[in-house]
Structure formats: structure tokens, C-alpha cells
N, C-alpha and C positions, 0 to 999 in steps of 0.2 A: 539386516531388516527382517524381522520374525512376522510372517504373515500367515494367516489361515487361508489355504486355497479355496475352501468352499465360499468364503467371504469375498474373495477377488473375483470370482466368477459372477456372482449375483451383485455386489456393489458396483464394481468397475463398468459391467457391461450397461448397468442401468444408468450409471452416471455418464457414460459416453452417449447415451441416447437423449439426455435432458435437454440440451441446447437446441439440436435439430428438431426436437418436438416442441419446443417453446417458439422457434421460429415458424414452424408449419402451423401452429395453432394461432399465432398472430396474422398470418397470412390467410387462414380460413375463416377467423373472425371479420377480417376485413372484407374479403372476397369468398363469401361461403360457397358459391358456386362455380369457383374457378377449378379447373383440373389442374393438379400438381403432381410432378415426378417425386412423390415422397420417398419412395424407396431409396433413391440415390444418396438422400442425405444420411442414411444410416449404414452406407458402406463401411466406414471406420468401425463401427460397431460390430458388423459381421466379421471383419477381418480381424478383429481382437478375440471375437469368439473362437474362430480358427485356431488362433495362436494359444488361446488358453486351451483348447481340447487336444491340440497337437504337441504344445511343448509344456506349458504350467502344470496341467494336472499329471501327465507322465512323470516330470520331474518329481512332484510331490509324492507320487505313489513310489517311485524308485527309492526316494529318500528314507520312506517308511516312517514318516513322522508326521505329526499335524502342523508342525511349523517348519518351513523352509525357507531358504534364501532366494529371492527372486534373482533372475538373471540381470546385469547392469542394463542392458538395452531395454528390458521391460520396465524397470525403474525410471529410465530417462523417458520413454514413450509415455508412461502413465503419468509422469510430474509435468511434462511440458505439453502435451495434446490438450488436455482438458482446459487449461487456460487459454490455449490459441481458440478452442471452440467457443469459449464464452466471448472472446472479443470478437471473433468472426461472425457468430450468428447474433450475438448481442447487438453489434453495429447495423447488420441487415435488417433486424428486427426494429431497432430505434429509428432508422432511416425511413423504414416503411410507414411506422407509426407517424412520424414528422410529416410525411407527404400526405397522409390520410388527413391529419389535422389541417394543413393547408387546403386540400381539397374541399373539406366539408365546409369550410368558411366561405365558400363561393356560392353555396347553396341553402345553407341552414342559418337561422338567427339565433339557435340555442343549440349549442354543442356539449354541454355537461356529460350527457348520457351516452354520448357516443365518440368522445374524442380520445378514449382509450388511456388517459393519464394514468389510471390505476394500473395499467401493464408496465408502464415505466417506472412505477414506483415499486412494482413486484420485482422487476428486473433489478434495480438498485438495491432492494432488499436481498435478494440472492447474492448479488456480489459482495454485499457486506458480509453475509453469512460464511461465503467461501473465504474472505479475508480473515474473519475470526478463526476458522478452521486452520488457515495457513498460521495465523499468530500463535495458535496453540502448540505448534510445533517449537516454539520458542519460549512460550509463556504458559505451561501446562494449565495453569488454573482458569484460562480462557475458555477451554473445552467445556466447561460446565454451563457457559451461556449458549452455546451452539444450539442445544435442544430447545431451549426456550425461545430462542430465535426462529428455529423452524416451526414450532407451534404458532408464534404470532403471526408469521408470513402465512401460514395455512388458514388461520382465521381471517386474516385480510384478505386474502385470495376468495375464499367462500363468500364472504361478504360482498365484495366487489362483482363478482360473477352474477350473483343473485340481483343486485341493484343496476347493474347496467342495462342499458335498453339494447336489443338486438339491433344490429345495423342492417338496415334494408339494401340490398343488393342493387335495387332498381335506382334507388338515390345516389348510392356510391358511382353507379354508371354515368348518372345524368352529372353529377359533380365534377367526376373525371373528364367528361365529354366537354363541359362547359370550360373547365380549367385549361384543356389542352388544344382547344380550338379559337385561342384568342385572334389569330391572324384570318382566319377565314370568316371571323364576324365583321371585319372591317367594310363590309358592304354598305353601312351607314355612313352619310356624310356628315359633316361637322353640323350642319345647320339641322339635320334629321336628329342628331344626339342631342343638341339643344333643346328640341322641340319636346322629345321623350323625357328629358331629364325634367322639364316643367310640369309634363303629365304626371311623372312619378311621384314629384315632389307634392303636387297638388293633390294627388289621391291619397298619398300617406298623411297628410295634414288634414285632409277632411274626413277620412274614414278612420283614422287612427288603426289602421291593421297591425301597426307595430307592437301593439299592446297584447297581441295574441304570442304568447311564447312558442307556439307551434308554427308560427308563420315561416315559410320557406320560399325559395326563388320559383317553383313551379307554381304555387298558389297565387302569388304576386303577379306572375307573367300572365297567368290566366285571366285574372281581374282585369289586367290592363290590355288584355287581348294581344300581347306580344308573345314571342317565342321565347324560351329560357335564353338561347343565346343572344338575342337582342337585348333583353333586359341586361343580362350579365355584362354584356359589352358595354352598354350606357353607364351602368353603375361603376365598373371597373376604368372605363375612360373619361365619361363625364364627372362623375363624383370622385374619382381617384381613390376608390375604396372597393372591399370586397363586401360581399353581401352581409357579412356578419358586422363588419364594422359600421356599414351604412345603417341598418337597423338599430344596432345598440347604440349608438351616438344619438338616434332619436328617443330611444327609451330613456338615455342619461337626461337629455333636455327636458323629457316629460317629468322625471324623479325631480328635477331642480325646481320645477313650477310647483310640484306638490309638496316639497319641503318648504318652500316660501308661502303656501297657502295657509291661510288661517282656518279654512275649513278642515284641513287635514291634519292639524295639530295634534289630534289625538291618537293618530297612528303611529305604531312603532316603526323601525326602519324594515322590517319583513313585510309589513302592511304597505308600506311605500313602494318597496321592490316589486311586490305582487301587482300593484295598480299600474305601475311603469312598465309591465310585460316581462320582467325576470322572473325565472322560476326558482332562484335560490337567493339567499342572502349572500352567500360567497361571491357568486357571479356577479351581484350587484354591485358590491363592494369593490372588488377587483377591476371590474370595467369603468366604474365611476371614477376611481383613482388614476385609472390608466389615461382616460379621457380629460379629466378637469386637474389632476395633479393633486387631489386632496380626497379625503375620505368623505361620504355622504355625511357622518357626522361632524366632521370638520366644516363642511359647507353650511350645514345647518346652524352652527354655533355663530359662524362668521355672518351670515345673513340676519341672524335674530338681534346681532348688536347694531 
């Protein structure tokens, strides 16, 4: 295996730092003010640096050639450790994002800009590129697609980073607090839960606050003169839903009325979605389909007949 020692130093060291950096970036994005023991994750990179300086470079100099054969143990380490890093840090990152997505549904009615789906897609794209690189060892022509893939992923990452809304650490803390303290909220008796459910339902129907895409648990709790814990407990226990489901089901009901209304027939689906409280057509379509089992267009056509 002929390898340029200079490239080994720069390519391998940077490659060993990719997945720890990815995991730490995800953590910092979700918890921007949380202290992290970042340096611990780069211990393998540092060890490989020492190995490079102490073994690989001296061997190359001693060989007196630009190309030299790597020791077998180095080949094995390089070949196996990087895939293990992808699996380990990729799993940790995806689990963290999944937990984040569940938590924000307890306090937010619109999550498109903070659900970090783009990071999941970015990781999937990266794994695909690594797979293409591995395939190129057996099918050399595949290697020509790898640079194109890297360029496409870079463009997607740039677009996603600039279009994503910053995650407010205060909102994350409230969401995590509400999500993690269900047992302590059981200070409300069944009859109290029923009364609060009626208050919530009456207020939502009368004020139609669900039409505001920015509606969150804190704002609704303040309007109802409840704590966020009390309101969350009532929605979870009484209505058997999280806040995201609770609000978006009301938006879908409103969208149904608009779709069947003669006064709104001049509107397209984006107009209907906006009036019903959705901030994007994609979210409107997926939420409507999940709740009703059919797309807004299918619902409209069926009810026109």
C-alpha cells in the first residue's frame, strides 16, 4: 500500500476529528450554554498524532522515499477505527436529536425551524459519501462521484445552517423541565384536570390562538393563568397528547372548515395552510395526512363531490 506520509498526517488526523466535532457541534447547537469536556473526545486524534510523529514519519525518512509501506497495525487501526467512530458518535448524535425533537413537542406548536432534521439528513449524506469512498476500492469509477457528493453536501449544509432558527436555551430548559417532571405534576386531581380541560378548550375555540404559528406552551399558560407544568400535565393527561399534537389537530380542524367554505375557494393550499396557522405547506400536508389519513387536496376533492 503506497502512501504519501505528508497526506497521512493531514488527512488522517483531520478525519479522526470529524465525528467528535460533529457530536460536539450537535450538543452545542441544542445546548449552547452547557459546559462540555470537549478535549476528552479528541484523545484518539492526539494519540494518532503522537504515533505519526514517533513512528510513521521516522519510518518514511528512514526509507528515503516519498512512498512507503505502512505498518500492518497502522493499516488495521486506520481501517477499523474511523467506521467505529462514525457508528459511536453518529448514534450518540442521532439519539440526542431524537430526544430534542420529543422534548420540543411538549412546548412548541411549530417545530420546523428547530427540529434539526437537517442535521439528520447531513449525517445520512456523510455516511453515503463514506460508503461511496469504500465502494471505490472495488469499483474505481465510483471515486469520481465523491467530489460531487462533497460539494452537494457542503451546499446543503450552508443552506440549512443559514435557514435554521437559533434554539433558545431558555425554551429548551422549559421543555426539558416540563418533559422530565410529569410525576411531580400529579398534584392536580381528576376533577381539577377536567375543569382545566374545559377552560383550555373554551379559550382555544373562542380566541383561536392556535392560528398563531408562534404559539407556545408558555404563552398559552400565561393567558390561562396556569403554570407551564399544570398546563402541560392537563394536555398530556387529560387530552392524551403533547402540546404540538394538541395545537396542530385544532389547526387541521380549522383547515377542514376552510377547505369546505365557499368563501375561501379562491385560496390555494398555501393560503389555506397560512390561515389555519401553519407556517409551511410541507408541514400542513404531512400533519393533515397524519391526522386524517388523506392529503388536503384529497379531502377537498372528496368533499366537493
